[in-house]
N, C-alpha and C positions, 0 to 999 in steps of 0.2 A: 661881425665876428667877435665872439667872446668865449672865455673859458668858464664852463659851468662847474667843473670839478677838476681834480688832479688828472682825470683820465678822459674827460669829455669836452670837446670843442663844439660850439654852436656856430654854424655858418648859415648864410641865406639872408632873406629880407623880411622875415616874419610871415609873409604870405606863403612862402615855402621855406620850411626849416630843414636843415641838414645837420646831422650829428656825426662827428668823427670820434669814435670810441676806441681808445688804446693809445699808448705812448710810443711803442716800437712797432708792433704789428697792430693794425687797426681795421675797423669796419666802418663803412659809411652807412648810416641808417637814414632812410627816407630818400626818395629819388626825385620827387617833384615833377617838374616839366622842363622843357628845354630852356625856357626863360629863367627859371630858377637856377639851373645848372650853369648858365652863363654868369650869373652873379656869384655862385659858389666857386667857379673856376678862378674868377678874379681874386677872390679872397684867399683861395688855396695858394695861389702863387705868392702871396705875401707872407706865408708861414715859412720861417727859416728852418726850423727843425721838424721837417715833415715825417710823420710815421709812414711805414709801408702799408698801403691799403691792400688788404688781403681779400676782402669780400665786401659786397654791397647787399644790404638787407632790406628787402621790400616788405612792408608791413601790411599792405593790401593792394589790390589790383585796380582801384579806381584811377581814371585817366590822370588826375592831378597828382598821383603818387607813383606812376610808372613811366610816363613819357620822357622823363629825364634819364632813363636807363641807358639808351644809346650813347648820349654824350658822356655819361659817367664811365661807360666801358671804353670810350676813346681816351678819356683822361687816364684811366687805370686799366690798361689792356690785359693785365695778368690776373685780374680779379675774377671771383666767382659771384654770380648773382644768386642769392638765397631768398626763397619765398615759400609760402604754403603750397600744398598740392593743389588746392583749389585755384590759387593764383596762377600756378603754372598752367593749369588746364585752360583758364580764361585767356591767357596770353598765347595760346596755341591756335586760337580761332581767327581765321582770316577776316571775318566780319568785324570782330572786335578790334583787330589791329588797324583796319582801315578807318574805323571810327576814332581811334586814338590819334592817328595822324592828323585828321581833320580838326580835332579838338586842340591839339598842340599848336596847329597853325593859327587858329582863332586867338588863342591866348597870347601867342608870340606877337601877333599883329596889334593886339590891344596894348601890350606892354610897350611896344615900340612907339605907338601913336601917343602914348602918355609920357614918353621920354624916360621910362624906367629902365630901358636898356638902350645902348648906343647903336646896335645893329640887330637885325632880325636873325635868329638862328636858322641854320640850314634845315630843309625839310627832314622830318623824322626818318631815321634809318631803321625801318621796320624789321629788317633781318637781325638787328642787334637787340630787339625787344624780346629777350628770352630769359628763362630761368634755368640756371645750371644745376642747382641742388635744392631739394625739398627739405624744409624744416617744419616742425610742428610741436604740439604740446609735449613737454618733457624733454625736448632736445636742448642743446646748448651750443653756443658759438665760443670756441676757445680763443682768447686773445693773448695767451702767454702770461707768465708772471702771476699765476693764480687769478687772472682776470677772465671772467666769462659772462656771457649773456644767457640767461635762461629764457626759453621761448614759451609763451602762453598762447593758447587758443582764445581769441576774443571775438566770438561771433555776435551778430546783432546789427552792427553797422553794415557789414558785408559778410558773406559766407567764408571769404578768404582771409579775414582779418586775424593777425597775430600781434602780440606785443612782446617786448624784450625787457627783461628786468636785470639790472646791474646791481646785484645784492651788496657788493662791496661798498657802494656809495648810495644805496637806496634810491636809485634812479629808475623810473618806469618810462620806457619809450612806448607810447600808447597810440601814436598816429591819431586817427579819428574815432577810435573805438569807444571813447568816453565823451564824445560831443565836440562841438566847435564853438568857441567864444569869440565873437567879433570884436573889433577894436573898441566899439562903444559899450562893450560889456554884455551884449545880448547873447544868451546861450541858445544855440540852435539844436533842436532834436534831430538826430540823424539815424533813426532806426530804420534804415533803408532795407535791411533784410527781414528783421522780425523784432517786434516791440519787446516781447518777453525775454528773448535772448539778449537783447541790448541792455535791458535793466539788470538781468542776472550777471552779465559781464561787468558792468560798473560796480555792482555790489561785491563781486569777487575781487576786483582790482582794489577796492577799499580795504581789503584785509592784508594787503602787502604794505609793510612800513615803507613810506615813500617820502623822501625829502625833496625830490625834484620830479615833476611830471613833464616829460618831454613830448609835447604835442606836435602834430603835423603842421598846423597853421596857428599863427598868433603868438601871444606872449607865453613863454615858458613859465610854468607855475613852480614857485620856490617856497619851501617851508611846509612842514607836515600839516599845519592848520590850513594853509591856503590850498593845499592839494585836496584835503577832505572837503573843503568848501566848494571847490570846483566840482568834485563828484556829486555832492549834494545838490548843487545848482543844476547839474546836468540831469539828474534823476527827476528833479522837480519840473524842469523845462519839458522833458519828454512826457511826463504824466499830464502836464497842462496841455500840451499840444494834442496828445491822444484824446483827452476829454473834449477839447474844443472841436476837433475833427469829427468825433463821434456825435456830438450834439448837433453840429451843422448838417451832417448827413441825415440824422434823424428828422431834422426840420425840413428836409427835402432840398437842401442846397445842391446845385449842380457841381459835379466834380471839376469841371473846367473853371468855374468861378472860384471854387475853393482852392484849387491848385495855384491860380493866379494870386490869390490873397496870401497864401503861404509863401510864395515866391517873393512878394513885396516885403513881407515881414522878415524873412530869414536870409535872403541872399544879399549879403552886405559885405563890406570890406573887399578883400581880395577875390571873394567868390563872384563879385560883380563882373570880373573879367572873363568869366567862364561862358561857354556857349549857352545861350538862353534855353534852347530846346533840351539840352542835357539836364540843366538844373530844374526846369519845369518837370522833366521826367522823374527827377528825384522827389519832387513834391507829390506827384501822382503816386509814387511808391509808398510814401507815408500814408496817403489816403487808402491805398490798397491794403496795407498792413493793419490799419484800423478796421476796415471792412471785414477782414478775415476773423476778427474777434467779436463782431456784432451778432 
């Protein structure tokens, strides 16, 4: 737990980052998974002057960013969950909710077996995995005292991705929309929706003056120069991966072999706790998005 600015606290364990934005009235940005909220809750109880949590902002609907919603709702029962219209739709599908429950259980078991949490969280409360209010491009979340978060549509990583910009302090809450950097510095390409949209989103984000890039996983990026470097590395990593996949496919490489190779290359750090079949599916999605442009 640390203070990033006058109005932003960072909680979590880097695998799952949580941001509390606001001094009196506040929003929690990022929901992670049950394991992450377990850690968040322990840290929250240590805060003496706690702001009133008015809302929870979901930046996209991938399992590792929404499975924490039920526990957060239990912690803050009077809050509203905000997300994009696309995320709300995804989280209304029974098949998706069943899959989320299974994924959360797998990650909880892995965390517990590694001693990262002292007890396994209860099974996911699927009925609490809902979105109360839709937000999107051009909307804002008012936190009082001339403090507000501006919402941006950030497609490419997923159709439901949004970012939130705190102009007062030049902080961009970007989740996974601009890539994932593992603890060893490897930048992973995550254009799971569309390659061109992903690149356009990163280039658009680069136009916002940003002192702090608040990512969903890993080290928060501090300093304008470091933020721009992160963006540039992400663009380069995506282009490199795109070219590699295209070349291997042109050479006749089997998709199964290529997906396995991509998995071994990019699924590192906290991602290694995730269900293998889900992460392999993400690698197949990269391949599919390259094929669409061949």
